[in-house]
C-alpha positions as CSV (number, residue, x, y, z in Angstrom):
1,M,-24.4,0.7,22.8
2,P,-26.9,1.0,19.5
3,A,-28.1,-2.0,18.3
4,L,-26.6,-4.0,15.0
5,Y,-26.8,-3.7,11.7
6,P,-25.1,-4.9,8.9
7,L,-21.3,-4.3,9.3
8,K,-18.5,-3.0,7.5
9,F,-15.5,-2.7,8.9
10,K,-11.7,0.0,8.3
11,T,-9.8,-1.7,5.9
12,I,-6.5,-3.2,7.0
13,F,-3.6,-2.9,4.3
14,K,-0.5,-5.1,4.8
15,D,2.6,-4.0,2.5
16,K,4.2,-7.3,1.6
17,I,7.5,-7.9,-0.3
18,W,5.7,-10.2,-3.6
19,G,2.5,-7.3,-3.7
20,G,1.3,-5.8,-6.5
21,Q,-1.0,-2.5,-7.2
22,K,-4.2,-5.0,-8.1
23,I,-6.0,-3.9,-4.8
24,K,-5.9,-0.6,-6.1
25,T,-7.0,-0.7,-10.2
26,Y,-9.2,-3.6,-9.7
27,L,-10.8,-3.8,-6.3
28,H,-10.4,0.1,-6.4
29,K,-9.4,0.5,-2.5
30,D,-6.6,2.9,-1.7
31,F,-4.1,2.2,0.2
32,G,-1.7,5.6,0.3
33,S,1.4,5.3,0.6
34,L,1.8,2.2,0.3
35,P,4.6,1.5,-2.3
36,N,2.0,-1.4,-3.2
37,C,0.0,-3.9,-1.4
38,G,-0.2,-7.8,-1.0
39,E,-2.8,-7.8,1.5
40,T,-6.1,-6.7,3.3
41,W,-7.3,-7.9,5.7
42,E,-11.0,-7.1,5.8
43,I,-12.7,-8.5,8.7
44,S,-9.7,-10.1,11.2
45,G,-10.7,-11.2,15.0
46,V,-6.2,-11.5,14.7
47,K,-5.2,-9.9,18.7
48,S,-2.4,-7.6,16.3
49,D,-5.0,-6.3,13.8
50,V,-8.6,-6.7,15.4
51,S,-10.9,-5.0,12.7
52,V,-12.7,-1.6,13.3
53,V,-16.5,-0.7,12.3
54,N,-16.6,1.6,9.3
55,G,-19.7,3.5,8.7
56,G,-23.3,3.5,11.3
57,A,-24.1,4.0,14.8
58,L,-21.4,1.4,15.6
59,D,-18.4,3.5,13.7
60,G,-15.4,3.0,15.5
61,E,-16.2,0.0,17.7
62,S,-13.8,-2.9,17.3
63,L,-15.0,-6.0,16.6
64,A,-13.8,-7.7,19.7
65,D,-15.9,-5.5,21.6
66,L,-18.4,-5.7,19.6
67,L,-18.3,-10.1,20.1
68,E,-18.4,-8.9,24.0
69,Q,-21.2,-6.9,24.6
70,F,-23.0,-8.6,22.1
71,K,-22.0,-12.5,22.3
72,G,-24.5,-15.0,20.6
73,E,-26.5,-12.0,19.3
74,L,-23.4,-11.5,16.4
75,V,-21.8,-14.5,16.2
76,G,-24.9,-17.4,17.0
77,E,-24.8,-19.1,20.5
78,K,-22.6,-22.2,19.7
79,V,-20.0,-19.9,17.6
80,Y,-20.0,-17.7,20.5
81,A,-19.9,-20.5,23.3
82,H,-16.4,-22.4,21.2
83,F,-14.7,-19.7,20.4
84,G,-15.8,-16.8,22.8
85,N,-14.5,-13.3,22.3
86,I,-12.4,-14.2,19.3
87,F,-14.0,-13.9,16.0
88,P,-13.0,-16.9,14.6
89,L,-12.3,-16.1,10.7
90,L,-10.6,-13.6,9.1
91,V,-10.9,-12.8,5.1
92,K,-8.4,-10.9,3.1
93,F,-7.9,-10.2,-0.5
94,I,-4.2,-11.4,-1.7
95,D,-2.8,-9.6,-5.0
96,A,0.6,-11.7,-5.8
97,K,2.6,-9.6,-8.4
98,E,5.3,-12.0,-7.5
99,D,5.3,-16.1,-6.2
100,L,4.8,-15.8,-2.3
101,S,6.6,-18.2,-0.2
102,V,6.4,-21.5,-0.3
103,Q,5.0,-22.3,3.1
104,V,2.5,-24.3,5.3
105,H,0.3,-24.1,8.8
106,P,0.4,-25.5,11.7
107,N,-3.2,-27.4,12.4
108,D,-5.0,-26.5,15.4
109,E,-3.2,-29.2,17.6
110,L,0.2,-27.7,16.9
111,A,-0.9,-24.5,16.9
112,K,-2.4,-24.7,20.2
113,K,1.1,-26.7,22.0
114,R,3.0,-23.7,20.3
115,H,1.6,-20.6,19.6
116,N,-1.6,-21.5,22.1
117,S,-3.5,-20.5,18.7
118,F,-5.9,-21.2,16.1
119,G,-4.6,-23.6,13.1
120,K,-5.1,-22.1,9.4
121,T,-7.4,-23.9,7.0
122,E,-8.0,-21.7,4.2
123,M,-9.9,-21.3,1.5
124,W,-8.8,-19.2,-2.1
125,Y,-11.3,-18.0,-4.5
126,V,-9.6,-16.4,-7.7
127,I,-11.0,-12.9,-8.6
128,E,-8.3,-12.5,-11.3
129,S,-5.8,-13.8,-12.9
130,D,-3.1,-12.7,-15.7
131,P,-2.9,-15.1,-19.0
132,G,-0.2,-18.1,-17.3
133,S,-1.1,-17.7,-13.8
134,S,-0.5,-20.4,-11.4
135,L,-0.1,-22.1,-8.1
136,I,0.9,-25.0,-5.3
137,A,-1.4,-27.0,-3.1
138,G,0.1,-30.1,-1.7
139,F,2.5,-32.7,-3.0
140,N,2.4,-34.6,-6.9
141,K,3.3,-37.3,-5.2
142,E,3.2,-39.6,-1.5
143,L,6.1,-38.7,0.2
144,T,7.7,-39.2,3.4
145,E,9.1,-37.0,5.8
146,Q,12.7,-38.4,5.0
147,E,12.2,-38.4,1.3
148,Y,11.0,-34.4,1.7
149,L,14.0,-33.6,3.2
150,D,16.2,-35.2,0.7
151,K,14.3,-33.8,-2.0
152,F,14.7,-30.1,0.3
153,N,18.5,-30.2,1.3
154,S,19.5,-30.9,-2.3
155,G,17.4,-28.1,-3.4
156,H,15.1,-29.9,-5.7
157,L,11.8,-29.1,-3.8
158,M,10.1,-27.6,-6.3
159,D,10.5,-31.0,-8.0
160,I,7.4,-32.5,-5.4
161,L,5.3,-29.7,-5.6
162,N,1.9,-29.8,-7.2
163,K,1.8,-27.0,-9.5
164,E,-1.9,-26.4,-10.9
165,D,-3.3,-23.7,-13.5
166,A,-5.0,-20.9,-12.1
167,N,-7.7,-19.0,-13.6
168,A,-10.5,-16.3,-12.2
169,G,-13.3,-18.0,-10.8
170,D,-11.2,-21.4,-9.8
171,V,-11.8,-22.4,-6.0
172,F,-8.6,-24.3,-3.8
173,F,-9.3,-25.2,-0.5
174,L,-6.2,-25.7,1.7
175,P,-7.0,-27.4,5.1
176,A,-3.8,-26.6,7.9
177,G,-0.6,-28.9,7.1
178,R,-0.8,-28.4,3.1
179,V,2.0,-27.0,1.1
180,H,1.2,-23.9,-0.9
181,T,1.9,-21.1,-2.8
182,I,0.0,-18.1,-4.6
183,G,1.6,-17.6,-8.0
184,A,2.4,-14.4,-9.4
185,G,-0.4,-12.7,-11.4
186,L,-3.0,-13.7,-9.3
187,L,-6.0,-11.9,-7.1
188,I,-7.7,-14.0,-4.8
189,A,-10.1,-13.9,-2.3
190,E,-9.0,-16.1,0.8
191,I,-11.5,-17.4,4.0
192,Q,-9.5,-18.5,6.5
193,Q,-9.6,-19.0,10.6
194,T,-8.7,-16.5,12.6
195,S,-4.9,-17.3,12.8
196,D,-1.3,-15.5,11.3
197,I,1.3,-18.8,12.1
198,T,3.0,-19.4,8.4
199,Y,6.1,-21.5,8.2
200,R,7.9,-20.1,5.6
201,I,9.7,-23.7,3.9
202,Y,11.6,-21.4,1.1
203,D,11.3,-18.2,-0.8
204,F,13.3,-18.4,-3.6
205,D,15.8,-17.1,-2.6
206,R,15.4,-12.9,-2.9
207,V,16.3,-10.4,-0.7
208,D,14.7,-7.0,1.0
209,D,15.3,-3.9,-0.4
210,K,18.4,-3.8,2.6
211,G,19.6,-7.1,0.9
212,N,18.5,-9.3,4.0
213,K,16.4,-12.9,2.9
214,R,13.2,-13.5,4.8
215,E,13.4,-15.9,8.0
216,L,12.7,-19.5,7.0
217,H,11.4,-21.7,9.6
218,T,13.0,-25.4,8.1
219,K,12.5,-27.4,11.0
220,E,9.1,-25.8,12.5
221,A,7.4,-26.9,9.1
222,L,8.6,-30.9,9.4
223,A,6.1,-31.7,11.9
224,A,3.0,-29.6,10.2
225,I,3.2,-30.9,6.9
226,D,1.3,-33.5,5.4
227,Y,3.3,-35.6,3.3
228,H,0.3,-37.1,1.3
229,H,-0.8,-37.0,-2.2
230,Y,-4.5,-36.2,-3.1
231,P,-6.3,-37.0,-6.5
232,N,-7.3,-33.6,-6.8
233,Y,-6.2,-30.1,-5.3
234,K,-8.1,-27.8,-7.5
235,T,-12.2,-27.9,-6.0
236,Q,-14.2,-28.8,-8.5
237,Y,-18.0,-27.2,-8.4
238,Q,-20.7,-26.7,-11.1
239,P,-21.1,-22.7,-11.5
240,E,-25.2,-22.3,-11.9
241,K,-26.6,-18.3,-12.1
242,N,-29.3,-17.5,-9.9
243,K,-28.5,-20.5,-7.5
244,T,-27.1,-21.1,-4.0
245,V,-23.7,-23.1,-4.9
246,E,-21.6,-25.1,-2.2
247,L,-17.7,-24.9,-2.3
248,V,-15.9,-25.6,0.5
249,T,-17.8,-27.2,3.8
250,C,-15.4,-28.1,6.6
251,P,-15.5,-27.5,10.3
252,Y,-14.1,-24.4,10.4
253,F,-16.7,-22.7,7.5
254,T,-18.1,-23.2,4.8
255,T,-18.4,-21.3,1.8
256,N,-21.0,-20.6,-0.9
257,L,-20.8,-18.6,-4.1
258,L,-24.2,-16.7,-5.3
259,D,-23.8,-15.9,-9.0
260,F,-27.2,-13.6,-9.0
261,T,-28.7,-11.1,-12.1
262,A,-31.8,-11.0,-10.2
263,D,-33.0,-10.1,-6.9
264,T,-33.0,-13.0,-4.1
265,T,-34.2,-12.8,0.2
266,K,-31.9,-14.9,2.3
267,D,-33.2,-16.3,5.3
268,Y,-30.9,-17.4,8.0
269,S,-33.4,-18.0,10.9
270,N,-31.9,-22.0,11.2
271,L,-28.6,-20.8,10.9
272,D,-26.9,-20.3,14.7
273,S,-23.7,-17.9,12.8
274,F,-22.8,-15.2,11.7
275,V,-23.0,-14.7,7.9
276,I,-19.8,-12.6,5.9
277,F,-20.8,-11.6,2.6
278,V,-17.5,-10.8,0.4
279,C,-18.4,-9.4,-3.0
280,V,-15.5,-10.5,-6.3
281,E,-18.2,-9.2,-8.9
282,G,-20.9,-6.3,-9.5
283,S,-22.8,-4.5,-6.7
284,F,-25.9,-5.5,-4.9
285,T,-27.7,-3.7,-1.9
286,V,-28.7,-5.5,1.3
287,K,-32.2,-4.8,2.4
288,T,-33.0,-5.5,6.2
289,A,-36.4,-4.8,7.7
290,D,-35.9,-0.7,8.4
291,A,-32.4,-0.1,6.0
292,E,-30.8,-0.1,3.0
293,Y,-26.5,-1.3,3.0
294,P,-25.1,-0.6,-0.3
295,V,-22.2,-3.4,-1.7
296,K,-19.9,-3.3,-4.6
297,M,-17.0,-5.7,-5.2
298,G,-14.3,-5.4,-2.8
299,D,-16.5,-4.9,0.0
300,C,-16.9,-7.5,2.8
301,I,-20.1,-7.2,5.3
302,L,-21.0,-9.1,8.2
303,L,-24.4,-9.8,9.1
304,P,-25.1,-10.4,12.7
305,K,-26.9,-14.0,13.8
306,I,-29.8,-11.4,14.8
307,M,-30.1,-10.2,11.7
308,E,-32.0,-13.6,10.0
309,K,-33.4,-12.1,7.0
310,V,-32.2,-9.9,4.6
311,D,-33.0,-8.6,0.7
312,L,-30.3,-8.8,-1.5
313,V,-31.6,-6.3,-5.0
314,T,-29.0,-5.7,-7.3
315,T,-29.8,-3.6,-11.1
316,S,-26.1,-5.3,-12.3
317,G,-25.9,-8.5,-10.8
318,F,-23.3,-10.0,-8.7
319,K,-21.0,-12.4,-7.3
320,I,-20.0,-13.2,-3.8
321,L,-18.6,-15.7,-1.6
322,E,-21.0,-16.5,1.8
323,S,-19.3,-17.8,4.5
324,Y,-20.6,-19.1,8.1
325,I,-19.9,-21.8,10.8
326,E,-22.6,-24.8,10.8
């Protein structure tokens, strides 16, 4: 198999009842004959939707095959020892023309027991928002399971959910167990554990084009929900130009924001992990010792562990999410 290099993958487009057109109009990704597109999966190790390399000597190879072949050279020795041939992160863009369902994801322990899967802790970075857009993250007061059920059964679930205004540049960290939904008008980049386990709690009584409501997972959700109230649901960070700004650090991933107007060199020699760049604004070129790889808004690129030093060169400036596992 040819040697590793910075990898792009073929976008996987997902038709969703709540999806819109921003994947095409804002991110310039053509989803073809789909009526709308709610999600794109940019880098995925989920068994039903494993990413395939797009371009270069490894074009057409699956991410699973690359892991089997290159192991720690691709993801880092520590990461490979823990996750084996499953790539540990899933990267998405999400376009919510309408509200998503109110939902929750199980943690590792519950997901392993019920689904033989990883749990689903995730983060959102708001790329673009319509005026007045909002989302739901967590509860607005401390609850017991019974108090939650009382509100749910009486049709007053929305009364206990924490609503947040959401604008471009906002960040939300959603540990497994936190009830949430992305609100209408939001275009979001999502970094999450490799998992597709969702418990749908409430779907606003909407129906599909055949008049059917989507399945709810009311009982399954009860053991997954974190009923605590927290003081801050929106991640606080101080934007800075031409610096690496930490957004989220958790056991599953670290994500930083790089908002650069000038060229920079990234040295990852002390990091035993792959690195993912998600470009949310502008454009740049990844320069290695022997090649150049252009990256524009809406692109995601995976730097293998062995690519320890790269130059990021720009004429117009760029904003990227930089993610890895520590």
